[in-house]
C-alpha positions as CSV (number, residue, x, y, z in Angstrom):
1,X,-19.8,-26.5,13.0
2,X,-15.9,-25.9,12.6
3,X,-14.0,-23.3,14.5
4,X,-11.9,-20.5,12.8
5,X,-8.7,-22.2,14.2
6,X,-9.5,-25.4,12.4
7,X,-10.6,-23.6,9.3
8,X,-7.1,-21.8,9.4
9,X,-5.4,-25.4,9.8
10,X,-7.4,-26.8,7.1
11,X,-6.5,-24.0,4.7
12,X,-3.0,-24.2,5.8
13,X,-2.8,-28.2,4.9
14,X,-4.1,-27.2,1.6
15,X,-1.5,-24.7,1.3
16,X,1.5,-27.0,1.7
17,X,-0.1,-29.2,-0.8
18,X,-0.1,-26.3,-3.6
19,X,2.6,-26.9,-6.2
20,X,5.5,-24.6,-5.9
21,X,4.6,-23.0,-9.5
22,X,1.5,-21.9,-8.3
23,X,2.7,-20.0,-4.9
24,X,3.1,-16.4,-6.5
25,X,-0.4,-17.0,-7.7
26,X,-1.8,-17.8,-4.3
27,X,0.4,-14.8,-2.8
28,X,-1.3,-12.3,-4.8
29,X,-5.0,-14.1,-4.6
30,X,-4.3,-13.7,-0.6
31,X,-2.8,-9.9,-1.0
32,X,-6.3,-9.3,-2.5
33,X,-8.2,-11.0,0.3
34,X,-6.3,-8.6,2.5
35,X,-6.9,-5.5,1.2
36,X,-10.4,-5.7,1.9
37,X,-10.2,-6.3,5.6
38,X,-8.6,-3.0,6.4
39,X,-10.2,-1.3,9.5
40,X,-13.1,1.1,8.6
41,X,-11.2,3.9,10.6
42,X,-8.2,3.5,8.1
43,X,-10.4,3.3,5.0
44,X,-12.5,6.8,6.4
45,X,-9.1,8.4,6.9
46,X,-9.5,10.1,3.3
47,X,-13.0,10.7,3.5
48,X,-13.7,14.1,2.3
49,X,-10.4,14.8,1.2
50,X,-11.1,15.9,-2.4
51,X,-14.1,17.9,-1.0
52,X,-12.7,21.4,-2.2
53,X,-11.0,20.3,-5.6
54,X,-11.9,22.6,-8.3
55,X,-14.2,20.7,-11.3
56,X,-11.9,21.2,-13.8
57,X,-8.8,19.5,-12.0
58,X,-10.8,16.9,-10.8
59,X,-12.0,16.3,-14.6
60,X,-8.4,16.5,-15.9
61,X,-7.3,13.9,-13.0
62,X,-9.7,11.7,-14.1
63,X,-9.5,11.9,-17.9
64,X,-5.5,11.4,-17.2
65,X,-6.0,8.6,-14.9
66,X,-8.2,6.8,-17.3
67,X,-5.7,7.3,-20.2
68,X,-3.0,5.9,-18.0
69,X,-4.8,3.0,-17.3
70,X,-5.3,2.3,-20.8
71,X,-1.6,2.8,-21.5
72,X,-0.3,0.4,-19.1
73,X,-2.7,-2.2,-20.3
74,X,-1.7,-1.8,-23.6
75,X,2.1,-2.7,-22.5
76,X,0.8,-5.7,-20.4
77,X,-0.6,-7.3,-23.7
């Protein structure tokens, strides 16, 4: 069985072999992994924050959000 330290060392050795032009992509991937490891307490800080939001305001926000994301995707193409 491999220990966490051994696994980390193995990963670091592999990272050292990655070509320089792929490092940005690797950094972005690692960032996505880090986003998933927030402690539960930090994730729950906003629990219930929108509990009292008006339905009309929430629907407007949701529609605006969807529209904004679509506009951003169009610009990225």
